N, C-alpha and C positions, 0 to 999 in steps of 0.2 A: 438641520435635521427636522423632518416633518414631525409634527406633534403626534400624529397617529402612530408613526413608527416608534416614538419614544414610549407611548402608552403600551405598546406590545412588548417592549424590550425590558421587562422586569429583571431578567437575569443580568443583562448588560448594565442596567442601572445599579444593581447590587455590586457589580464589579467595580464601578467607579466610586460608589459610596464607601467602599471598604478601604480606599486609599488614605494615606495620611492627610490630615486636614490642611487645606489651603485651596484657593480658587484653582490653581494650576493642577492640583491633585484630582480635580474632577474632569480631567481630560484623558483621552485614550493615550496621548503621548506621555502623560505622567505614568501610566501603567507600563509603557514601553521602557521608560527610564528605570522604573523599579526592576523590570525584567533584566535590563542591561546591567544593573548593579548587583545582580546575583539572586534576586528573589524569585527564582524560577519556579520552585514548587508551589509557592503561595499564589503566584499568578496563574499557573496551570490549574490549580484547584478552583480558582474563581472562574476561569474559562469553562471548566467542566460543569460548574454550577449553573451556567446559563441554561434556562429551562426549555426554550423553544426556538423555532426558526426565526421569529421576530427579533430575538435578542442577538443572534448572529448577524442578521441583516443590519441591525442598528450599529453593531460593531464595525462591519464593513463600511458603512456610510461614514462613521466617525473617522476611520482610517483614511478614507478618500479625502475628507475635508481637512483634517488636521495635520497629517504627516508631511505634505509638501512644504508647508511653511516651517515646520519643525526641522526638516532637513536643511532647508535654505538658511536657517538662522545661524548656522555654524560655518566656519571657514571651509573651503573646498576640500582641504585635506582630511577633515573630520566627517564629511558627508557619507563616504562609503560605509563607515562603521554604523552610522545612524540608519542607513538604508538596510544594512544587514540585520540590525536589531529589529526594525519594524517588520521586515519580511519574515523573519523567524518568529516573531510574535504572531503574525497572521497564520503561519504554518502551525504553530501550537494551537491556535484557535480552531483551525480546520480539523486537526486531529482530535481535539476535545469534543467536536460535534459529531461523534461517531454514531449517535442515534438519530441524526437528522438526515432527511433525504437529500441527496446530492443533485437530483434533477427530476423533472417531470417530462414525460414524453406524451404528447396529446395528439390524438387523431381528430382533426378538425373537419367540419362540414365544408362542402364546396362553397367557395366565395369567388367573387369576380377575379381577384388577383391570385387565387390559389387553385391547385388541382384537387379534385375530389379525393378524399382519403389520405392525403399526405400528412406526415407527422411533423409536428413542430416541437423543438426541444427548448426547455426552459431550465436554465441552470440556477441552482440555489446558492445560498451564501457560502457553504464550506469550500466548494471548488473555486468560487469567485475570489475567496480570500487568498487561495494559493496563486491564482492568476494575477491578482493585484500585486502580491509580493514579487512574482516573476517579472512583471513589467517594471516594478520599482528597481530591481537589481539590474535590469537591462539598461537603465539610465547611465550606468557606469560603462563607458565605451568599451573597454577591453574586458573580456571575461577574466575572472580571478579564481584562484583555488577555493576561496570561501564560497563563491557562487556555485562552483561545481558541487561542493558539499551540500549546499542548500538544495540544489536540484535533486541530488540523490535522496535527501530527506523528503522532498516533495513527492517523489515517486513512492517512497515508503508509506507516506500518508495515503496516497491514491490506492496503493495495493491494499492497505488496511480497509479502505472503503470498497474495494473490488470493482472499481468503475473503469472498464476498458475504454469507454467512449471519451472520458476525460483525457485519457492518454493518447489515443490515436484517432479520435474523431469518429465519424460515421461513414467510412468509405463504402459500405455495402447498403446504405439506407438513403433514400431520397428525403432529405430534410427540407422543409419549406423555408427555413431561416439559416442557411449555411453560414452566413457571417457570424452567427452566434456559436459556431463550433469552437472548441478550445484546443484540442490536439496538443496537449502540453509537451509531449515528447518532441514535437517539431521545434518548439522553442529551445528545449534543452539541448537537442542534437545540433541545432544551428550554432549554439554557443560553444558546444564541446563535441565536435564530430568524432573525436577519437575515444569517447567513453563507452566501453563495451556494455556496461550495465544499462545504458539507455537502449542499446540495441536489444539486449535480452528482455528488458521491460516491454518493448514493442512486440517481441515474439510472444511473450506471456499474454499480452493484451489480445493478440489475434487468437491465441489458443483459447482464452476465456470466451471469446466471441463464438466459438464452436460448441459451447456447452450451455444448456442442453440442446441437442441437435434440432429438435422440432421447432424450436423457438424462432429461428431465423431462416431467411432464405439464403441461397447460394452456399449452402453448408459445405459441399464438397470442395469448392474453390477455396473457402476459408481454411478448411482442414489442410489442404495442400500447401497453402501459404504458411500456416503455422509450422508445418513439418519442415518446409524449406528454410524458414528463418532459423529454427532451432538447429537444423543440420549445419547451416552456415556458421554457427557460433561454436560448434563442438570442438574446434581446434584452437579456439581463443584461450590463451593462457589464464586469463582472469576469470572468465565465466564459462569455459568449456565444459567443466564437470557438471555444473548446474544445468546447462543446456542439454547435456546428454541425459541427465536424470529426467528432465521434463520431456525429452523426446521419448524416453522409455515409457514414461507414464502415459503419454499420448498414444504410443503403440498399444499399450495395454488396454486403454479405453476403446481402441478400435479393434480389439480382439486379435491383434497381431502378436501372439504370444512369443514366438521365437525371436522376432525383431526386438520385442520389449526386453526379453531376458538378455539378449546380446548387449543392448544399450546399458542396461542396469549393471551388468558385469563390468562393462568398460568404466563405469563411474569410479570404481575402487582403484583403478589403475591411474586415475587422473588427479586424485585429490586425497588429502588427509583430513578434510573437514568432516567433523563428526556428524553434523546435521545432514550432509549429503550421503555419507556412507550409511548412516542409519536408515534413511529413506530408501536407498537403493536395495538394502537387504529386506526391509519391511515390504516394499512393493514386490520384490521377488517372492517372498513368502506367500503373499496373496495370490500371485499368478500361479505358483506351483500348487497351492491348495485348490484353486478352481479347476486345475487340470487333473486333480485326483492324486497328486504325488504328496501324500500326507507326511511321509518321513522327511522328504526334502524340504517341505514347507516348514516343518517343525525346526529343522536345522537353520533355516533362513531367519525365522523369528528369533531363535536363540542367539544367532549371530548379531542381529540388530540390538538385542538386549546386552550383548557384550560391549557394544559401543556406548549405549546410554542405558544403564541398568534401571529397571523399574519404570521405564517409559510406558505410558498408559496404552498407547495404540498396539504395540507389539505384545505387551503383556496380555491384553484382552484377547487379541487374535490367537495367541498361543494357548491361552486358557480355554477358549472356545474349541479349538482344535483338539485339545486333550480331552475335553468333556465329551466330544463326539466319538472319541475312541474309548469311552468308558473309563477314563483315567481321572475321575472326578476329584479324588482326594488331592492329587497333584495339581489339578486346575484350581481348586479352592485355595491351596497354599500359595499359589502364585498371586491370586487376587488379594488375599489377606496381606501378603508381604508388600504388595504395591500400595494398598490403601494405608498401610502403616508407615510408609516412607515420608519423612519430613526433613526438609521441604520437598514437595513434589517436584520431580525433574520437569523441565520444559520439554514438551513433546513435539518433535519436529513435524509430525503429521498435522498437529493443530496449527503450526506455523506455515505449512506448505501452501495453503490456500491464500494466505496474505503475503506471500512472496517476500519482497524486500522490507516489509514491516519489521522483520526480525533485526534489521540493522538500525532501526530508529534510535534505541538508547545510545549507541555509540555516535551516530551522526548528530543527534541533538546535543550530546556532550561536547562534540567538536565545535559546533556552532556557538554554543554558550561560551566556550573558552575563547573563541575568536572575538565575540562581542565584548567580553570583559577586558580585553587588552587595552 
């Protein structure tokens, strides 16, 4: 590892220095061993304490250098477990780096080998940590259930970061360095072509690409593709209800109110998942309120709160609606009751923008359990 990288990697150095004393403890594989033994929370806290991009770059370099020999040092039958442990450790690091940029996209001046004004993409350590883990798991010839879980968790981390380009690449942009594209969902789908959440993740990534509209070219084509992908998934038993919800939300954003209301009403016939039903009712309330149907909007917000009482988004929306109707005492009582609730309920609206990140706790627990076997 280059000395300059080490000098920038104070956070990663602190991670290594915190390990139990021995020469081996000063390696990243020793940290993976600790993680595999069940010291999950301690390792995650140390990963979160890495202060800057340089620390995550140093961690990635250490994984590249040390893990191959560490995996090869055990019998073939034990190597899948080590690969899974190392790949999950990398995933934990990528998620811990939620304040670090995932990429830079730079517009370069004309050069002999480049077209004027073309963009070049530069990926940073967090997504490269995930791709390193992905490549490591692919070394096991046949896909395994554990690898499927890992890919689902990787999508959860990518959704937390909100990076559509990591998931599906840059199909609408002319990048001057296309070999550097990641397109993680291509890797996941090639290994598990029957996994509907990968297809839904791709549809979500395309929909993200359409927002905000003025930011990108080809917006109408991208919007049509997002709509088509979501529609194509609405009959899927596993993800159909969420696809319908997101289709309704997209209709709402495009001011297609009737289509949106139809889709949102369909959600409740397709699922019993509280997260989806709450959002369908909450979105319905917002649409009806914008159309001037105050009484119906109030009913929709209250129906959402029947699903998740004291959820912040519907409580605030309902209180604002009541205040505009000069029902200020009732509005204030709603707000006071919501603020007094302990613990505060998880609000689906806050989770909506990060999509599959809501599955992270369960997926991480499954991976940790597999590693501990």
